[in-house]
Phi, psi and omega in degrees: 000129180253143179260129180264120179276148178293150178293146179297148179297133181299145181298151180291146178293131182250134180247138176224148176297145176270119179306133184092344179230026181304137180078354180248312184221152174227154175246150179248161177292350176265009175082012179261160179231144179225152178268135182266337181234161177280119179290329176201166181305139179098346177262126180283147172288157181059033177268148179288134180282134181290131179262140171234166183258124179289162179304334179275002175095355181274145176285137180217162176228159177254114180253147179240139177215127186055240180254014181249143176228136177207154176276136178224140179292136181300317183298326178291321180292320178297313180295321178299316181290322187259331184243351179092181183300141176287131178292154178305136177083004180251161179224165174268130178250136173270110187302320181273358178083356180273112183293345180262354181269097183258025173299140182304319182287356177258001186242148176206152174274131179218168173280160176304322180296317178294322180297315179293316179299320178298313181297321181287309188279316185276315189260344181074018178254179179052062184281004180070037180295146178209164177062224183286353175289339178281125186303324186271008184299131177268327184261165172229178185303318181295319179294322179296317177300318180295320179299313180296323179295316178299318179295319178297329180279357175098006177292136182293143182299327178298319179293318180297318179301316178296320181298323186256000176069034177233171181278160182299326179298322177298318179297316179300316180296323179291313182299320181271010175058036174270337172231164182054039182295334183287347180267124182273000000 
């Protein structure tokens, strides 16, 4: 007969000031953010800041300081409050791959190379898709070859962009082989 011990009590939520927003906002080790002062009548102090999901899938909040308001990713604010400023060339990695999970124990500072390797090997994401493997691709290999041929013949990139229904920047990236590198 085995005796089942109760699970340990979960650690208490810890709040810390967010550097640059001291006295205004705090981040918790559970990935939540709270307002310390009332921004206007009717708003309670110590209220949890509403999180929304950015188009790229990351959780973000809108913070106000003086007369400026801006959206900032929750994971960056949590790491800033608990681990300090991110070193140059480093990024925040979500260990479980969930872009909305900003718990402190799910975040770490890594290099971009480590971040991509983590996504590829552990999570099976970021497969390095390119060309027609990308679902939203407007162009295909033959069109890219034609675009490069037109550019070599002196056709202006603006005209090529109109012909293919893409922006001029896309044509420039194709011509300079920054995208569609796999097409010879």
